[in-house]
C-alpha positions, 0 to 999 in steps of 0.5 A: 499499499502506497503512503502519501507521506506529505499528506500525512504531514499535512493532516498532522500539521492541520490538527496541531494547528486546530489545537493551538500547539507549536511544533516544539510543544508537540515535540516535547510531549511526543518525545521527539528530536527538535525540528523532526515534526516540521519534517514530517508535517512538510513530508521530508521525513518518513516517521516510523509507525511508533512515531506517528502513533506518539504524535497521534496520542499528543494530538488525540488522533486515531491512527486512521485519521493520521494514516488515511485522514479518516474523520472520526466526526463530532463525537470523536472530536468531543471525546478527544476534547474531553480526554484532554481536559481530563488529563490536565486535571489533578487527582482530586478534580478527576474525582470530582469530574468522575462524580459529575459524570455519575450524577449526569447518568442518574439525572438521565434515568430520572428524566 
């Protein structure tokens, strides 16, 4: 199967910009060397699957989004935003969020 690495890089860059992240921020979070992401985004470097999955994790993308451009839709986008928000919380805040989610589920049963 032919992989269009320029297109893969374009998708990564587009998602990174949408999340308002710099290349340096993504490189740090994905544990990549400086300027490596720039080369990937421009299609000049062919990253390993491991590297692509590290980048996908940082950008809250699925493998099929990165490799094939599959759109996970608005529900998937919402899931990614929720996951990103939860990761930024401290343990006590996560417990509170979990309690709130449980409360919301109970409200659904009441209504």
